[in-house]
N, C-alpha and C positions, 0 to 999 in steps of 0.2 A: 427459507425456502416451501416451494409451491405442492399441497396435498396431493397426494400418493396415492397409494393404490392401500387401502385394507387392509390390515395385518389377520392374519389368523391366529399364526404360529410362529414360534413363541411367544407368547405372555408381556413373558420381560424376564428381563438379567435383573440379581444383585437385588438394591432399592426401586430397584425402576419399572413403570408397566410403557409396553412398548404400547401405541398411540395406531401407527402409519405409516408404512414405510415409502421415505422420500427419494430413496431410488439404491444404486447399487450399482460397487464396480469390483475390480479382477479380486481386490483382496475379502470381498465380504457387502456388508447391506446397513443405511446409514439413517435413523428411524428415529420417527420424532416419540419420543418420552415425557411420562410426569415423575417426579420424585417423587414416590409415596409420603414418604418423612416427611417433605420442606411443600410439596405442592405445586415446585416451579418447574418449567417447560425444558428441556431439554432435547439435548440431538445425541444419539448413541451409534454410535460406530461396533458392529458385532465381525465379525471374522470367521469368513466360514468356516465351518466346523471341520473339513474335512483340510484345509489348511492348520487344523491347528496342532500335529505332529513333526511338524517341523521346525524345526528350533529356528534355523536363521528369518520364517516368515512370520515367526511369532517377533519376534525380536523384532525388525523393519514396521510391524504392523506396533509394536509397543513405542518404537522411535518416534514416530507421530507425533505420543504426546511429550517424550522427555524431552522432544526436540521445541513443541509449544506452551511448555510450564518456561520456558529461560525465558518466556518476547508477552511483553506485556506493552501493547499498539492497540491503536480505537478501531484499524483499518485490517487486523487476524482477529479471528475464531480464535476466540478463547479456551483450552483446555479444559477441562472442570476433575477430571477424578479416571480410572485405571481401573478394572478387576479384571474379574475370571468367575464364570456362575458354570461351575462340571467344567464339559469341556469348552464353553464360550468362554469368547476374549472380546470382553469389551471398554472403547476410548469411550467417555461423557467431553461432549463441549458443547459449547454458550448455541444457545439454538437460533437462528438467525430469520426473524421472515424476512420472505421475501424469496427472489428466481439470481439460479446461477446467469453470468454470462452465456452462456452458452445454452440457456432456452434459447433470448433472450434474441441471439444473433443465426438460429435454431432455421435453418427453408434460405438462407442468404439472405435472409435479415441482419439491414447495416443504420451504421445509427449517426447521428450526424458528430461531427469534427469535434462541436465545444460537448457533447455527451463524453465520445468519442474517450477525447484527455481527461475530462475530469474523474471517471473512472481510470483514467491506468493512473492519473494523478493518486490517485486515494494508495492504490494498489503500491507505483515506485517507490514512494514514502514509506509502507510496509518491508516492499524491500530489501529499502535503505537500510531499518531500520533491524531487522532478523539479517544483514548479512555483519551490520553492526556489530551483531550480537557471536559473530562466528556460526550464524545457521544458515544454510546454501539449501532451497528451495525443493531446485530441477524439476518442478512436473507444473510449471504453471502452464494454464491455459484458462480457455475462456471461463470450463465446466470449472471449475476450484475455484472461480474469485462468488461469494454470492453478495448480490446486487438487496440494499433492501429497498421497501417503500418512496423513503424523504431519500432517494441514491447513494446512500451510504455504503461503498463498498470493503467485503472485508476479505481478504486472501483466507481461504482453509488447503486445509486436507499434506499436513507437511511428513508421509508414511513416505516419500523422497526423500526427502531433507537427508543432507548431511552437515553433523555437528562436524566443525572444521579442528574440536577438540578431543573429543570423545575418544573414548575406548574401542567403543566396540566398530568391526570392522565386517562390517554388513555385505557391503560394496564388491565385488571381487572385480580383483583385474583384472581389464580387457571388457568390461559385460556394459551391458548399454541398457539408462533406466533410462522411464523417462515415456511420453506420448508423442508418437516419429512427428507428428503435423507441427511441432510447437520444439522438439527440441533443434536447441545448438550440433551443425558437424560433426563438436569434437566431443560429448555425448555419447555419438554412434558408434566412437573405437572405444571412449575409458569413464563414464560415466563418473567413475574412482574418482579422477582428476578434474572435473567439471568444477569452474570457481566461481563468482562474480557473475563475468563475461554471460555466461550458459545462459546464468536467471535473467541477463540482459536479452540475450538473443532471442528467450522464449517471450518475454514484455513486450519487446518490439511486433514478433508473431501474436502477438494474443489482439497491440492493436492496428494493426495489418488486418487481419479478422473482423473485428468493430467498424473499422473505417470504410471497407467494400465488402464486409460480407462474402468473405471467400477465405479460403484457408493455400497461403500461402504452398508449392509444392506438396499440394495436393494428395498426391497420390504418393507416396515416401517409404510403401514399398517393395516397387522395383527401383532397381539397379537405376535407369535410367533417369530418373526422379529423383534420387539420392546423387547421384553425378553433378546435378544442376543447384541443388542446393548445396555442395560443397565446392557449385564454380560460384553460387553469387545469382543466378540467374533466374529473377522471380522479378513480373511487369510490377511497378515506382505502382504507390496505392494511386497517383493521381495518372497514372496510366490507365487504372479502373471506374477512379472517379474524379475525371476535372475538376471537379469544383473544391478541390482538396486545397486548403496554402501549400506556398511551395515549404513553410518552416514545419510541420509537420508531417510531411512527405521527406526531406530531409534528418530525420530527424530516423524515423521507421528504417530506412534504410542505410541508414550509418549502427542503428544494430542490431541487423539481420547482414553486416556484414559477417562474410566468413570466416575472413581471421580473428580469432578474438583480440588478437594485439588490435585491432582498428577500432575495435567499438564503441564505444563512451566504456572511460575502467569503471563505470560503478553504477544504477540507480538511478542514483542522485544529478549526478551526471546528462544520465537522458533526459531523468525530466527535464532539467533546466532548457533541453533543446526543442521540447514540446512551444507550444506558444502559448504564451499569459494569459492565467485566469484573471477575473478581476469576480468580484462579489457579485448574485446574485442583480439585480435591474439597473446593471450597463455603467459607466465609470462613475465612480467613486468623485462622491459630493466635494460640494467647490470650501467648506469649513469643515472644520469636525465637531460634532457636539459631544457632550459628555455625557456619561448614563444616567445620573445622580446628578441634584443639585447643590452648588456650589454650596459648603454646611459658614454661618454662619456664628456669630459672639467673636470675641476674645483672637478663642485658636483657630479663626478661618484660616485653611492656606489660601495662599494663593492660587488664584484659577487665571489659567489660558482660554481664552476667547478664542482668538486668533493661532491656530500654533504649530499650521505648518499649511508650503500649498501641495496641496492635495494629489498621487495619491508619493510620496516618497520616499527614500530610496533603503534598505534596509540592506548592512555591509555585514555580515556572521564576524568575530574576531578571532581568529584563525589559534592565530597562539595565546588563549587565554583557553580554549576547548580542545586545543592538542587534538582538531581533526587532518585527520589523511589527505582531505582532500586537498587542500587553500582554501586560498579566498572564495568566497560565498558573494554574489549579490542577488538582490534580491528584489524583486517593486515589493512595497509595503503599501497599507493602508491605515496610515493612524486613527483610530477611532475614536481616542480621545487621551486627556494627559492634565496631572495637577503639575503643582512643583513637586512633588519627589516619584510619581508612574506614570505608564503609560500605554496605553494598550496597542498591540498594533495585530493586522489583521493579515496572515501570509499563507502561500500556497505549500507552504511547507510547515511541520510541524519539528520545532526547536524542542529538547527536552527542560525540563526543570534545570536552571541552574546555568543553563546557557547565556551566553552573553553577548551580547548586540552589540558594535557602533552603529549607530542609528545618524545617514544624514538628513537633518530636516532644516528646513526654512521657517527662518523667525519670524511671521506673519508677514503684512505688508510692504513690501523695502528691505528686511533683515535679514541678513546673508544667512547660504547653508553654514552648520557647523555641526561636529561630533557629538554625539549622544553616547556616553555605554549606560546601556541599560543588561539589569539579570532577568530571567527569566524566572516569573515566581507560579505562574500558574497556566494551565492551557488547556483550552475545550473545541471542541467542533463549532466550528462560528457559518459558514454554508457548504456546503457540499465538497471538496477539498480545498478546502478555509480552513485557520485555526485562526483563533482566537491565542494570543498572550499575552498576559495579566504582566508587565518588568515591574520590577525599583530603577530608581536612577542612582546610581554609583557617585560616590562623589566626584564632584569633579561642573563643570559647566552646566547650567541646570537653563531648560527654555524656557524661562518665567518673561509674561509680559504684566504690562499692568494692566491693571482692568482696566474697561472700554467702556 
């Protein structure tokens, strides 16, 4: 978050000293704060005092904390706590150094296609993770995407999130919640029934804004603009920026389809429509190299010098994962391979325990074969990519004799 207005009052809430205001919205303001007990820098969001007497608004405000605590993902701002200090109700969140995508796109600025796709790739994975945990965001927009200086994107503000399994009913039937410029048409009619397809639409509108520097259906306050949104009458991204790829243009147009049933079925499926990304530095190297030297002595494991032709292809074994999305095919860069493990770099984060079926070419002149692996650790590698450390399951082991 960028530096904001110097704070005058209040000076703090609970154990937190408020340092500066980072931004404000309809529900309240967000401050950079210092935890007096630990010295840690955090972000504190304070509900406007005049709203504290409305139990529905207080409940919606606290819903952000309840929703976010269920989610632990590198592209989601972590929720740390909630409390009250007199009439001040507040949430405590991870402090993200950087700026919002909304500020990056201010005054008609547009991003290069690769940059925009990298950011949306990360947010799409965050949303897919949230949806798998039965949380619908309902307010995806550039202002709610924070971008660190290193390019890592984090989805924030689950204040309008819907907990599919929750008992609280904070959204009245036939009510509209969200930001009009980025809301799906069905969200105007009844936000209570908005599901995954609504977040897909909002993510598509966010990518449209990032690619073109303009907002689809900018004047949503008028009946004419709303009617155009319902009919899907928005210029394609390539009409605005002719040098965009046909693939990203098609992905955005599909996400912005006014019919929820005709959009990608999930943020994960929307992500698969986007152009593939390769790690920074261009195409994959001609051969994989190990991160560590081969061990020596009697316990020396067989080491693979020529593991595959790069990039190889990674296929998710959905029967073992129990995924509702069907079999998924992803390009992967093999970073290193030993007799018992393999390191993969993917533009998709799989959770530890996931089983992947990897199609590998076993060196020069060797046939393609399937290798089953289980993810044991995952960490950010390049922006929008994750390194997956995997153990090889019993069966075929991709071992070439040392050269």
